[in-house]
N, CA and C of each residue as an Amber inpcrd file, in Angstrom:
protein
   663
-108.7680000 -24.1840000 -82.5200000-109.0010000 -24.6390000 -81.1980000
-107.8120000 -25.8630000 -80.7340000-106.5590000 -25.6530000 -79.9480000
-106.3290000 -26.5340000 -79.8790000-106.5580000 -27.6570000 -78.3930000
-106.7140000 -28.3780000 -78.2420000-106.8940000 -29.1390000 -77.1540000
-106.3940000 -29.5140000 -76.2860000-106.1150000 -29.2400000 -75.0600000
-104.6070000 -29.7910000 -74.5440000-105.4910000 -30.3660000 -73.3350000
-104.6490000 -31.7870000 -72.4910000-105.1750000 -31.9170000 -71.4630000
-103.8240000 -32.2860000 -70.5980000-103.7430000 -32.0480000 -69.6770000
-102.5620000 -31.4090000 -68.3060000-102.9630000 -32.5960000 -67.5600000
-101.7630000 -33.6910000 -66.9990000-101.2440000 -34.8010000 -66.9000000
-100.4410000 -34.2740000 -65.7850000-100.9160000 -34.0620000 -63.8450000
-100.0700000 -34.0150000 -62.8220000-100.8410000 -34.4720000 -62.0590000
-100.1980000 -35.0580000 -60.7970000-100.5570000 -35.4940000 -59.5140000
-100.7980000 -34.1190000 -58.7080000 -99.8540000 -33.4280000 -58.6550000
 -99.9190000 -32.0660000 -58.2330000-100.5950000 -30.9860000 -58.8290000
-102.2640000 -30.2450000 -57.5310000-103.0910000 -29.2920000 -58.3410000
-102.5130000 -28.2970000 -58.2850000-101.3380000 -27.7930000 -57.9790000
-100.8170000 -26.6460000 -58.2840000-100.1990000 -26.8370000 -59.7100000
 -99.6740000 -27.4100000 -59.9150000 -99.1210000 -27.3630000 -61.6980000
-100.3070000 -27.4790000 -62.0760000-101.2020000 -28.6850000 -62.2910000
-102.7970000 -28.2730000 -63.0730000-102.5340000 -26.4670000 -63.0130000
-102.9170000 -26.4590000 -62.0060000-103.6740000 -25.0850000 -62.0630000
-102.7360000 -24.3580000 -63.0360000-101.3060000 -24.4310000 -62.7880000
-100.9030000 -23.3940000 -63.1440000-100.4390000 -23.0640000 -64.7500000
-100.3660000 -24.4250000 -65.0960000-100.4060000 -24.6190000 -66.8220000
-101.9710000 -24.3210000 -67.7140000-102.8480000 -24.8410000 -66.9080000
-103.9620000 -23.9470000 -66.9710000-104.0660000 -22.4400000 -67.1460000
-104.1090000 -22.2460000 -65.8140000-104.0790000 -20.9190000 -66.0790000
-103.1210000 -20.0170000 -67.2380000-102.2480000 -20.4570000 -67.7000000
-101.0920000 -20.2540000 -68.9480000-101.8290000 -20.0720000 -69.7410000
-102.1180000 -21.6680000 -70.1220000-102.3950000 -22.1960000 -72.0750000
-103.6120000 -21.1820000 -71.7380000-104.4000000 -21.4460000 -70.8620000
-105.9620000 -21.0930000 -71.1380000-106.0780000 -19.2600000 -71.7550000
-104.8250000 -18.5430000 -71.0880000-104.9930000 -17.3490000 -71.7560000
-104.5840000 -16.8670000 -73.5100000-104.2910000 -17.8350000 -73.6260000
-103.4230000 -18.1080000 -75.0120000-105.1900000 -18.2180000 -76.0880000
-105.4790000 -17.4090000 -77.1930000-106.7350000 -17.5530000 -77.7340000
-107.1910000 -18.7570000 -78.6890000-105.8030000 -19.7610000 -79.1990000
-106.1210000 -20.7380000 -80.0690000-105.7140000 -21.5340000 -79.2340000
-105.9040000 -21.6750000 -77.4980000-105.1420000 -23.1680000 -76.8220000
-106.8310000 -23.0300000 -75.6290000-107.2160000 -24.4360000 -75.6760000
-108.0660000 -24.6490000 -75.0330000-107.6330000 -25.9550000 -73.9620000
-107.0390000 -25.6810000 -72.7180000-106.9840000 -27.1660000 -71.8750000
-108.3440000 -27.2390000 -71.0520000-108.7290000 -28.6960000 -71.8420000
-110.1530000 -29.3610000 -72.0570000-109.6050000 -29.9440000 -70.4540000
-108.8000000 -30.5970000 -70.1010000-108.8690000 -30.6920000 -68.5410000
-107.6140000 -31.1220000 -67.8690000-107.7900000 -31.1570000 -66.5580000
-106.2130000 -31.3650000 -66.1250000-106.8300000 -32.4290000 -64.6190000
-106.3220000 -33.3060000 -65.0310000-106.0580000 -34.6200000 -64.1030000
-105.0540000 -34.4500000 -63.6710000-105.3900000 -35.6300000 -62.7980000
-104.2580000 -36.2940000 -61.7300000-104.0620000 -37.9480000 -62.6150000
-102.6760000 -38.6810000 -62.8680000-102.5560000 -39.8220000 -63.7320000
-103.2260000 -40.6010000 -63.8880000-103.7950000 -41.2470000 -62.4680000
-104.5850000 -42.3100000 -62.4020000-106.0400000 -42.0960000 -63.0950000
-106.0550000 -41.0250000 -64.0050000-107.8380000 -40.6180000 -64.7440000
-107.3150000 -40.3650000 -66.4890000-105.5420000 -40.1690000 -66.7110000
-105.1400000 -39.4900000 -67.5810000-105.8410000 -40.2400000 -68.9860000
-105.7860000 -41.5280000 -68.9040000-106.0380000 -42.6990000 -70.3840000
-107.7950000 -42.7230000 -70.2760000-108.5050000 -42.7500000 -69.3020000
-109.8180000 -42.9000000 -69.0980000-110.2660000 -41.5000000 -70.2750000
-109.7100000 -40.0800000 -69.2410000-110.1920000 -38.7690000 -69.6750000
-110.1490000 -38.9300000 -71.0440000-108.2150000 -38.7070000 -71.5460000
-108.0530000 -38.4730000 -73.1330000-109.2840000 -39.3880000 -74.2410000
-109.6160000 -40.4000000 -73.7970000-109.9970000 -41.4720000 -74.4570000
-111.5780000 -40.8520000 -74.5110000-112.1470000 -39.7030000 -73.5950000
-113.6910000 -39.2630000 -73.1570000-113.0230000 -37.6700000 -74.4330000
-111.9430000 -37.1940000 -74.0370000-111.9970000 -35.8830000 -74.9800000
-111.5330000 -35.5700000 -75.9000000-110.6020000 -36.6630000 -76.5380000
-109.7350000 -36.7590000 -77.7800000-108.8290000 -35.4640000 -77.3210000
-107.6180000 -35.4690000 -76.8280000-107.1910000 -33.7690000 -76.6710000
-106.3270000 -33.8190000 -77.6570000-105.7070000 -33.0950000 -78.5020000
-104.8210000 -33.3360000 -79.4680000-103.6690000 -33.3280000 -79.0610000
-103.1690000 -32.3440000 -78.0370000-102.1720000 -32.5240000 -77.2540000
-102.2170000 -33.0700000 -75.4630000-100.4820000 -33.7230000 -75.1010000
-101.2050000 -34.2220000 -73.6120000 -99.5230000 -33.4400000 -72.9100000
-100.0980000 -32.8600000 -71.9110000 -98.8770000 -32.7010000 -71.5960000
 -99.2600000 -33.5470000 -69.6440000 -97.8410000 -34.4140000 -70.0080000
 -97.6590000 -35.4480000 -68.7220000 -96.9400000 -35.4420000 -67.9860000
 -96.6210000 -35.6240000 -66.7500000 -96.2550000 -35.5470000 -65.6460000
 -94.9290000 -37.2810000 -65.6720000 -93.7060000 -36.8750000 -66.1710000
 -93.3310000 -38.5000000 -66.0580000 -92.7900000 -39.4190000 -64.8910000
 -93.3100000 -38.2790000 -63.9460000 -93.2260000 -39.1050000 -62.4880000
 -94.5660000 -38.9360000 -61.6440000 -94.9970000 -39.9000000 -61.0190000
 -96.0900000 -39.8100000 -60.4420000 -96.0400000 -40.1800000 -59.4760000
 -96.9240000 -40.2280000 -58.0240000 -97.1030000 -41.5850000 -56.8970000
 -97.7410000 -42.5520000 -57.7620000 -98.8450000 -42.0460000 -58.2110000
 -99.8670000 -42.9200000 -57.9630000 -99.9420000 -43.8050000 -59.0640000
 -99.4460000 -43.2160000 -60.2490000 -98.8190000 -44.1760000 -61.8260000
 -97.6600000 -43.7360000 -62.5940000 -97.0300000 -44.0830000 -63.3950000
 -96.1690000 -44.0170000 -63.5640000 -96.1820000 -43.2060000 -65.3380000
 -94.9170000 -42.0170000 -64.9730000 -95.6870000 -41.2650000 -66.1680000
 -95.7560000 -42.2260000 -67.8350000 -94.8520000 -43.2380000 -67.1750000
 -93.8760000 -44.0760000 -68.9950000 -95.0200000 -45.1740000 -69.5690000
 -96.3130000 -45.1200000 -68.0420000 -97.3790000 -46.1750000 -68.0220000
 -98.2710000 -45.4790000 -68.6780000 -98.3620000 -43.7780000 -68.3160000
 -99.3770000 -43.3210000 -68.5370000 -98.8620000 -43.4270000 -70.2640000
 -98.0380000 -43.1790000 -70.7310000 -97.3940000 -42.8880000 -72.2790000
 -98.3370000 -43.5750000 -73.1530000 -98.2640000 -45.2610000 -72.2080000
 -98.3250000 -46.2680000 -73.4630000 -99.4800000 -46.1770000 -73.4850000
-100.3060000 -45.9790000 -72.1830000-102.0590000 -46.2820000 -72.6080000
-102.0440000 -45.0030000 -73.3300000-101.5550000 -44.1440000 -73.5880000
-102.6460000 -43.0180000 -74.6660000-102.1960000 -43.5830000 -75.7950000
-100.8260000 -44.0370000 -76.1920000-100.5790000 -44.5500000 -77.5120000
-101.3100000 -45.6610000 -78.4320000-101.8820000 -45.7930000 -77.5810000
-103.0260000 -47.7230000 -77.6730000-103.9050000 -47.1240000 -77.9100000
-104.4880000 -45.6210000 -77.5020000-106.1980000 -44.9540000 -77.7660000
-106.2880000 -45.2390000 -79.6830000-107.4230000 -45.4360000 -79.4270000
-107.6790000 -45.5410000 -81.2410000-107.3170000 -43.8080000 -82.0810000
-107.4870000 -42.9570000 -81.2440000-106.4360000 -41.1220000 -81.8660000
-105.3040000 -40.8070000 -80.9260000-104.4590000 -41.6850000 -81.3370000
-103.6190000 -40.9710000 -80.0500000-103.6720000 -39.4370000 -80.0100000
-103.2430000 -38.8010000 -78.9490000-102.8700000 -37.4500000 -78.7620000
-101.1820000 -37.2530000 -79.2800000-100.5250000 -36.3840000 -79.2400000
 -99.2100000 -36.0000000 -79.3640000 -99.0140000 -35.8570000 -77.7720000
 -97.7360000 -36.3810000 -77.3100000 -97.7630000 -36.4230000 -75.4900000
 -95.9290000 -35.9850000 -75.4550000 -96.0920000 -34.8900000 -74.8700000
 -95.2160000 -34.0680000 -74.5430000 -94.6060000 -34.4120000 -72.6550000
 -93.5220000 -35.2030000 -72.1740000 -93.5950000 -34.9380000 -71.3490000
 -92.7780000 -34.0590000 -69.8090000 -93.7540000 -33.8900000 -68.7260000
 -93.2890000 -32.9760000 -67.8930000 -91.8900000 -33.3390000 -66.9640000
 -91.0280000 -32.9630000 -67.0110000 -89.8790000 -33.3140000 -66.5440000
 -88.8760000 -32.8050000 -65.3640000 -88.4150000 -32.4640000 -64.8710000
 -87.7190000 -31.7730000 -64.0990000 -85.9800000 -32.0230000 -64.0290000
 -85.0630000 -31.1740000 -63.7180000 -83.1490000 -31.7580000 -64.7240000
 -83.0620000 -32.7620000 -64.0730000 -82.4570000 -33.5970000 -63.7760000
 -81.3030000 -34.3250000 -63.4410000 -82.3360000 -36.4730000 -63.7340000
 -83.3850000 -35.9950000 -65.0020000 -84.6520000 -37.2500000 -65.3320000
 -84.1630000 -37.8750000 -66.5510000 -82.7050000 -37.9380000 -66.6060000
 -81.7740000 -37.4950000 -68.6560000 -82.2930000 -39.6460000 -68.6230000
 -82.3410000 -40.1390000 -67.6500000 -82.8070000 -41.6450000 -68.0190000
 -84.2290000 -41.8970000 -68.4980000 -84.7880000 -41.2080000 -67.6100000
 -86.5350000 -41.0930000 -67.9200000 -86.4450000 -40.5390000 -69.8220000
 -86.3010000 -39.3610000 -69.8060000 -86.6820000 -38.8930000 -70.9420000
 -86.0950000 -39.6740000 -72.3840000 -84.9700000 -40.0740000 -71.9730000
 -84.2430000 -40.9910000 -72.9080000 -85.3410000 -42.3930000 -73.6410000
 -85.8970000 -43.1070000 -72.9830000 -87.1240000 -43.9280000 -72.5290000
 -88.4330000 -42.7970000 -73.5690000 -88.8820000 -42.1260000 -72.6810000
 -89.9690000 -41.6890000 -72.9570000 -89.7830000 -41.4830000 -74.8650000
 -88.5650000 -40.9960000 -74.2460000 -88.5960000 -40.3290000 -76.9420000
 -88.5280000 -41.9560000 -77.4190000 -88.4610000 -43.1210000 -77.3580000
 -88.5470000 -44.4790000 -77.5020000 -89.5560000 -44.4810000 -77.5140000
 -90.5210000 -44.1270000 -76.5800000 -91.6310000 -45.3540000 -76.6500000
 -92.9660000 -43.8310000 -77.0950000 -92.3830000 -43.0600000 -78.1110000
 -93.2340000 -42.2790000 -78.7590000 -93.5520000 -41.2250000 -78.2640000
 -93.2190000 -40.0750000 -76.9370000 -93.2930000 -39.1020000 -76.6770000
 -92.7230000 -38.2070000 -77.4950000 -93.5280000 -36.6860000 -77.5300000
 -93.5630000 -36.3900000 -78.8700000 -91.7690000 -35.3350000 -78.2140000
 -91.2120000 -35.2890000 -76.9610000 -90.4680000 -34.3030000 -76.8590000
 -90.7120000 -33.9530000 -75.0320000 -89.8070000 -33.2840000 -74.5850000
 -90.0340000 -33.1070000 -73.5610000 -90.2760000 -31.7180000 -72.8370000
 -90.8610000 -31.0370000 -71.8710000 -90.4120000 -29.3770000 -71.3130000
 -90.2180000 -29.6810000 -69.4760000 -89.7290000 -29.1100000 -69.1000000
 -89.1320000 -28.3820000 -67.7210000 -90.3920000 -27.9450000 -67.1490000
 -90.7970000 -28.2330000 -65.9340000 -91.9670000 -28.3250000 -65.4730000
 -92.0150000 -26.9330000 -65.3270000 -90.6850000 -25.7630000 -65.1960000
 -90.7780000 -24.2580000 -64.9790000 -90.1630000 -24.2820000 -66.4120000
 -90.5320000 -24.4810000 -67.1550000 -90.5840000 -23.3920000 -68.5220000
 -91.3150000 -22.2470000 -68.5050000 -90.2120000 -21.9780000 -69.1510000
 -91.0510000 -20.1390000 -68.9400000 -92.4910000 -19.8440000 -69.5490000
 -93.3130000 -19.7020000 -68.5720000 -94.7750000 -19.4480000 -69.5640000
 -95.1220000 -18.9090000 -70.7520000 -94.4870000 -17.8390000 -70.6540000
 -94.1900000 -17.1180000 -72.2470000 -94.2100000 -17.9570000 -73.2650000
 -93.3070000 -18.5600000 -72.6870000 -92.3300000 -19.6230000 -74.0250000
 -93.7000000 -21.5210000 -74.4140000 -94.3910000 -21.1810000 -73.1370000
 -95.1450000 -22.5910000 -73.0090000 -96.6000000 -22.5770000 -74.1480000
 -97.0320000 -22.0990000 -74.8220000 -98.2030000 -21.8940000 -75.8950000
 -97.2510000 -22.4140000 -77.0630000 -96.3390000 -21.3400000 -77.3590000
 -95.2990000 -21.8760000 -78.3060000 -94.9490000 -23.3080000 -78.5650000
 -94.5550000 -23.9740000 -77.6910000 -94.4920000 -24.6990000 -77.8800000
 -95.2610000 -25.7430000 -77.6530000 -96.5960000 -26.4060000 -77.0530000
 -98.0710000 -26.2890000 -77.4650000 -97.8900000 -26.3950000 -78.5020000
 -97.9330000 -25.6110000 -79.5870000 -98.6070000 -24.9780000 -80.9340000
 -97.7000000 -26.2500000 -81.5950000 -96.1720000 -25.6680000 -81.5420000
 -95.2370000 -26.6490000 -81.9670000 -95.7030000 -28.1700000 -82.0520000
 -95.7690000 -28.5330000 -80.6040000 -96.7100000 -30.2240000 -81.0040000
 -97.7280000 -30.3160000 -81.4090000 -99.2630000 -29.2980000 -81.7730000
 -99.7380000 -29.5830000 -82.3950000 -99.3200000 -29.8220000 -83.3100000
 -98.4560000 -28.8980000 -84.1120000 -98.3960000 -28.6220000 -85.4830000
 -97.9790000 -29.9500000 -85.8740000 -97.1490000 -30.9820000 -85.0560000
 -96.4190000 -32.4460000 -85.6990000 -95.2050000 -32.2210000 -85.0700000
 -94.7550000 -31.2810000 -83.6860000 -92.9780000 -31.2160000 -83.8290000
 -93.2010000 -31.6010000 -82.5770000 -91.7340000 -31.8100000 -81.9380000
 -91.0150000 -32.2050000 -81.3350000 -90.4530000 -30.9370000 -80.2480000
 -90.7540000 -30.6720000 -79.0340000 -90.0450000 -30.2880000 -78.5370000
 -89.1070000 -31.1130000 -77.4110000 -88.0360000 -29.7580000 -76.9680000
 -87.4890000 -30.0530000 -76.4200000 -86.4180000 -28.5580000 -75.6280000
 -86.9670000 -28.9420000 -74.0840000 -86.5780000 -27.8120000 -73.3480000
 -85.1530000 -27.4680000 -73.3720000 -84.8410000 -26.1270000 -73.0930000
 -83.3450000 -25.7600000 -73.6240000 -82.2290000 -26.5610000 -73.1100000
 -82.8960000 -26.4400000 -71.3120000 -82.2580000 -26.9260000 -70.2410000
 -81.8730000 -28.4420000 -70.1110000 -82.3240000 -29.5420000 -71.5720000
 -81.9710000 -30.3700000 -70.9250000 -82.4000000 -31.1660000 -72.5420000
 -81.9190000 -30.2520000 -73.5020000 -81.7940000 -30.4440000 -74.8500000
 -80.7030000 -31.1550000 -75.4960000 -79.9420000 -31.4160000 -74.8800000
 -79.0680000 -31.6130000 -75.6500000 -78.5250000 -33.3990000 -74.9330000
 -79.4910000 -33.8160000 -73.8980000 -80.0700000 -35.2390000 -73.6700000
 -80.8870000 -35.8740000 -75.1720000 -82.2760000 -35.2560000 -75.5710000
 -82.9190000 -35.5150000 -75.8850000 -82.7390000 -35.5770000 -77.8300000
 -81.4260000 -34.7300000 -77.4920000 -80.8810000 -34.7430000 -79.2840000
 -79.9470000 -35.7760000 -79.2800000 -79.1340000 -36.2940000 -78.1790000
 -78.2520000 -37.0480000 -78.5930000 -79.0180000 -39.0390000 -78.0150000
 -80.2630000 -39.1210000 -77.8150000 -80.6080000 -39.8390000 -77.9220000
 -81.5600000 -40.2790000 -79.4410000 -81.8110000 -39.1280000 -79.6080000
 -82.7830000 -39.2380000 -80.9310000 -81.9250000 -39.4790000 -82.0300000
 -80.6270000 -38.3430000 -81.7750000 -79.3820000 -39.2630000 -83.0640000
 -79.2520000 -40.2190000 -82.9610000 -78.2370000 -40.4960000 -81.7720000
 -77.8290000 -41.9040000 -81.4300000 -76.0440000 -41.1180000 -82.1030000
 -76.0300000 -40.1460000 -81.8840000 -74.2090000 -39.7850000 -82.2100000
 -73.9380000 -39.2720000 -81.0360000 -72.5400000 -38.7990000 -81.4030000
 -71.9280000 -38.3080000 -80.5560000 -72.4750000 -36.4980000 -80.3690000
 -71.7180000 -36.2400000 -78.5370000 -72.5100000 -34.8730000 -78.3760000
 -71.7880000 -33.6620000 -79.6960000 -70.8080000 -34.2250000 -79.9710000
 -70.1990000 -32.9460000 -80.8500000 -70.7760000 -32.8480000 -82.2570000
 -72.0110000 -33.6720000 -82.3420000 -72.3930000 -33.8670000 -84.0740000
 -73.2200000 -32.3480000 -84.3200000 -72.6510000 -31.7010000 -85.0210000
 -73.1400000 -30.3260000 -85.7590000 -74.1140000 -30.2250000 -85.1550000
 -75.1870000 -31.3650000 -86.3000000 -76.6000000 -30.6250000 -85.6980000
 -76.9440000 -30.3910000 -84.4600000 -76.4200000 -30.8600000 -83.8250000
 -76.9440000 -31.2120000 -82.5570000 -76.6040000 -29.9680000 -81.7370000
 -75.4330000 -29.2230000 -81.6470000 -74.5920000 -28.1080000 -81.0680000
 -75.9870000 -26.9300000 -81.4870000 -75.8640000 -27.3280000 -82.9250000
 -76.8590000 -26.0660000 -83.6490000 -78.4020000 -25.8720000 -82.8620000
 -78.9600000 -27.2660000 -82.8910000 -80.1990000 -27.2550000 -81.7570000
 -80.2160000 -27.0010000 -80.5280000 -79.2900000 -26.7880000 -80.1860000
 -79.0640000 -26.5830000 -78.4680000 -79.3320000 -24.9960000 -78.1410000
 -78.2330000 -24.8880000 -79.3670000 -77.7510000 -22.8810000 -79.1560000
 -79.1890000 -22.8660000 -79.3860000 -80.3340000 -23.1460000 -79.7730000
 -81.3170000 -22.5610000 -80.6110000 -82.3530000 -21.6680000 -79.5360000
 -83.5300000 -20.3110000 -79.5030000 -84.1730000 -20.8260000 -78.4810000
 -85.3040000 -21.6660000 -78.2310000 -85.9940000 -21.2840000 -77.4980000
 -87.5790000 -22.4980000 -77.6690000 -88.0740000 -22.0620000 -78.7900000
 -88.4240000 -20.5590000 -78.7750000 -89.4080000 -20.0440000 -79.7840000
 -88.5670000 -19.6790000 -81.7720000 -87.3640000 -20.0870000 -81.4310000
 -86.6330000 -20.7860000 -82.3880000 -86.7400000 -21.7110000 -83.3240000
 -86.8970000 -22.9010000 -82.2430000 -87.0660000 -24.2850000 -82.1340000
 -88.9090000 -24.5890000 -82.7890000 -89.3200000 -23.5520000 -82.1040000
 -91.3200000 -24.3520000 -82.5960000 -90.8800000 -23.1880000 -84.3080000
 -90.0910000 -21.9190000 -84.6500000 -90.2460000 -21.2660000 -85.9300000
 -89.5550000 -22.2890000 -87.0140000 -88.3870000 -23.2560000 -86.4510000
 -87.6240000 -23.9830000 -87.3260000 -89.0410000 -25.3380000 -87.6280000
 -89.3660000 -25.4170000 -86.5240000 -91.1730000 -26.6080000 -86.9510000
 -91.6850000 -26.0900000 -88.2900000 -92.2030000 -25.1070000 -88.2920000
 -92.7450000 -24.5510000 -89.0110000 -92.5370000 -24.0140000 -90.3980000
 -91.1850000 -23.9080000 -90.5810000 -90.4860000 -23.6460000 -91.4890000
 -90.4800000 -25.4310000 -92.3920000 -90.3740000 -26.2640000 -91.4600000
 -90.2060000 -27.3590000 -92.1230000 -91.5590000 -28.0520000 -92.8190000
 -92.6540000 -27.3160000 -91.9130000 -94.2550000 -27.2480000 -92.4730000
 -94.5050000 -26.6090000 -93.7410000 -93.4890000 -25.8820000 -94.3340000
 -93.5430000 -24.9960000 -95.7290000 -94.1790000 -23.8790000 -95.1190000
 -94.2750000 -22.9440000 -94.4790000 -94.8550000 -21.9140000 -94.4960000
 -94.3340000 -20.9150000 -93.8720000 -94.6340000 -19.4880000 -95.0530000
 -94.0790000 -18.7510000 -94.7510000 -93.9990000 -17.7270000 -93.9340000
 -92.4730000 -16.5130000 -93.7830000 -92.6680000 -15.7380000 -92.2630000
 -94.7680000 -15.4420000 -92.0270000 -95.3660000 -15.0550000 -93.0600000
 -96.5300000 -14.2820000 -92.5060000 -97.6890000 -15.1800000 -91.9710000
 -97.4760000 -16.4370000 -92.4550000 -98.1630000 -18.0360000 -91.9260000
 -97.3740000 -18.1350000 -90.9910000 -96.1200000 -17.9190000 -90.2000000
 -95.5680000 -18.7040000 -89.0440000 -96.0890000 -17.5470000 -88.0310000
 -95.5530000 -16.0330000 -88.6460000 -96.3630000 -15.2140000 -87.7780000
 -98.0750000 -14.8150000 -87.0400000 -98.8440000 -15.3150000 -87.8530000
-100.2050000 -16.2890000 -87.5040000-100.3380000 -16.4840000 -86.6970000
 -99.2940000 -18.1080000 -87.0950000 -99.7850000 -19.6430000 -86.2280000
 -99.1050000 -19.2180000 -84.7210000 -98.0060000 -18.0900000 -84.7230000
 -97.7420000 -18.0690000 -83.4110000 -97.6810000 -16.9110000 -82.4770000
 -98.6990000 -16.6180000 -83.0420000 -99.0800000 -14.7170000 -82.6350000
 -97.8350000 -14.1700000 -82.3940000 -96.9770000 -13.8540000 -83.4280000
 -95.9290000 -12.7000000 -83.2710000 -96.3320000 -11.2680000 -84.8880000
 -95.3170000 -11.0690000 -84.2950000 -95.2490000 -10.1860000 -86.0570000
 -94.3070000 -10.6460000 -86.8430000 -94.5210000  -9.7920000 -87.9440000
 -93.5640000 -10.9910000 -89.2890000 -92.0580000 -10.2330000 -89.3580000
 -91.9900000  -9.7250000 -88.3790000 -90.4110000  -8.9290000 -88.4540000
 -90.0200000  -9.5200000 -87.4960000 -90.4740000 -10.0220000 -86.1690000
 -89.9030000 -10.8350000 -84.8230000 -89.6500000 -12.3120000 -85.9330000
 -90.7280000 -12.8510000 -86.5540000 -90.4560000 -14.1530000 -87.2620000
 -89.3200000 -13.9100000 -88.1610000 -89.1260000 -12.6310000 -89.3540000
 -87.9690000 -12.5160000 -89.6640000 -86.6490000 -13.1490000 -89.2560000
 -86.7370000 -11.6900000 -87.9090000 -85.5320000 -11.8600000 -87.3140000
 -84.8180000 -13.1130000 -86.3730000 -85.9120000 -14.2630000 -86.0550000
 -85.3540000 -15.5410000 -85.7860000 -85.0680000 -16.7870000 -87.1150000
 -85.8900000 -16.2680000 -88.3790000 -85.4270000 -17.3080000 -90.1900000
 -84.0900000 -17.0040000 -89.6480000 -83.5250000 -15.3560000 -89.7350000
 -82.2760000 -15.5860000 -89.4620000 -81.6250000 -16.0330000 -88.8580000
 -81.4220000 -15.3190000 -87.7240000 -80.4210000 -16.7200000 -86.8320000
 -80.8530000 -17.8400000 -86.7460000 -81.9990000 -18.1390000 -87.2000000
 -81.6550000 -19.7220000 -87.4650000 -80.6540000 -20.1160000 -88.9860000
 -81.3530000 -19.8180000 -89.6930000 -79.8620000 -19.9060000 -90.8230000
 -78.5350000 -19.1420000 -90.1760000 -78.4490000 -18.5260000 -89.7730000
 -77.1570000 -18.5260000 -89.0380000 -76.3920000 -19.2300000 -88.4330000
 -77.3110000 -19.8060000 -87.4720000 -77.1980000 -20.9910000 -86.7640000
 -76.3750000 -22.1200000 -87.5140000 -77.0570000 -22.9930000 -88.2680000
 -77.5210000 -23.8540000 -88.8940000 -75.9060000 -23.9800000 -89.9620000
 -75.9040000 -22.8500000 -89.8700000 -74.6690000 -22.2830000 -91.2390000
 -74.6760000 -22.3050000 -92.3300000 -76.4380000 -22.4180000 -93.1790000
 -76.8570000 -22.3340000 -94.4360000 -77.6960000 -21.0820000 -94.6680000
 -77.9210000 -21.2350000 -96.3480000 -78.1710000 -20.1100000 -96.8460000
 -80.1570000 -19.9840000 -97.1680000 -80.3930000 -21.1970000 -96.6920000
 -81.9700000 -21.6210000 -97.2060000 -82.5480000 -22.1070000 -96.3570000
 -84.1420000 -22.2660000 -96.3190000 -84.5880000 -22.5640000 -95.3960000
 -85.0760000 -23.8660000 -95.9800000 -84.9810000 -24.4640000 -96.3660000
 -84.7250000 -25.6450000 -97.4330000 -83.5700000 -26.5750000 -96.0580000
 -82.3620000 -25.9750000 -96.3510000 -81.2660000 -26.7230000 -96.0240000
 -81.6070000 -26.7460000 -94.5640000 -82.3340000 -25.8280000 -93.9250000
 -82.2590000 -25.6280000 -92.0750000 -82.9610000 -26.5480000 -91.5400000
 -84.7140000 -27.0220000 -92.7260000 -85.3450000 -27.5070000 -92.2990000
 -84.6180000 -29.1260000 -91.9100000 -83.9390000 -29.4530000 -93.1900000
 -83.4150000 -30.8220000 -93.2170000 -82.3730000 -30.9340000 -92.5280000
 -81.4680000 -29.8340000 -91.9590000 -81.0190000 -30.2250000 -90.5880000
 -81.6900000 -30.6150000 -89.0150000 -83.2170000 -29.3770000 -89.4030000
 -84.1610000 -29.9210000 -87.8280000 -84.1770000 -31.3860000 -88.2780000
 -84.6310000 -32.1650000 -89.5650000 -85.2070000 -32.6370000 -89.9330000
 -83.7000000 -34.4040000 -89.3250000 -83.0150000 -34.0440000 -89.1880000
 -81.4720000 -34.4140000 -88.9900000 -81.5050000 -34.8450000 -88.0660000
 -82.1130000 -34.0300000 -86.2440000 -81.7870000 -33.9290000 -85.3500000
 -83.3470000 -34.1360000 -84.7920000 -83.9250000 -34.7030000 -85.5200000
 -85.3380000 -35.3170000 -85.3470000 -86.2100000 -34.2960000 -84.5290000
 -86.5210000 -32.7950000 -85.2580000 -86.5870000 -32.1300000 -84.6690000
 -88.5130000 -32.0580000 -85.2390000 -88.0880000 -32.3930000 -86.7630000
 -89.1020000 -32.8930000 -87.3850000 -89.9480000 -33.9090000 -87.5970000
 -90.9400000 -34.1900000 -87.1280000 -91.6460000 -35.7510000 -87.1040000
 -92.3860000 -35.6680000 -88.5800000 -92.7360000 -36.9490000 -89.2780000
 -93.8160000 -37.0410000 -90.0580000 -95.0270000 -36.9250000 -88.8890000
 -96.4390000 -36.6650000 -90.1660000 -97.6600000 -36.5680000 -89.6240000
 -97.5760000 -38.1310000 -89.2840000 -99.1330000 -37.5120000 -88.7610000
 -99.4690000 -38.5780000 -87.4290000 -99.8320000 -40.0050000 -88.1280000
-100.3040000 -39.7360000 -89.6560000-100.6140000 -40.5880000 -89.8200000
 -99.8680000 -41.7510000 -91.1250000 -98.7490000 -41.2110000 -90.6420000
 -97.6870000 -41.4950000 -91.2170000 -96.5780000 -42.3900000 -90.3610000
 -96.8520000 -42.0460000 -89.0280000 -95.6480000 -42.6200000 -88.2840000
 -96.0060000 -44.0140000 -87.7940000 -95.1230000 -44.4690000 -87.0160000
 -94.8320000 -46.1070000 -87.5090000 -95.8540000 -47.7610000 -88.8780000
 -96.4090000 -46.6440000 -90.0790000 -96.1950000 -46.7140000 -91.4490000
 -95.3850000 -47.8660000 -92.0860000
């Protein structure tokens, strides 16, 4: 069971994310709180994943992120953003965030993205992916890996992360609650987009584009 903490000062946002994620059999929203309570609650409940609003009136999301990173068992943190917050996204990525999601992310994709985070991957919402990729690569926008990554769907990026973890198609299907045929189609689309012949090459492209991350116990080492 993946334990999630949702942090947002708007009760409607908190309730919405909780309703969507609690419907997934393998995800539990352990708490949904405003920013001022986030670090204390995270210390108490030890979530696997935190979805954190990047801009809140009572406390800055980046400040909360720093507090979460200092915990003895820091969770994976993805920032909740709106369009037009590119400079904040860049700072969050440099500060240790595992990616960013738009607040209006497709509800059907949200569980996939949380599973990706829990598996150690990076999530980059498709509408603002270019900013995150450019920051992570520190490369020009015409970088081929960046262009390919931008064109993948959220689900295809989640599948790509699990390919990088060494999972087979059947294992990915089980993890993401998909049919094996759907996973095969996604893998085929990924290979075509990256113009590679095999899963290893696709994983290397993903790693180069900062989609794949080292295990948490190896980070910063």
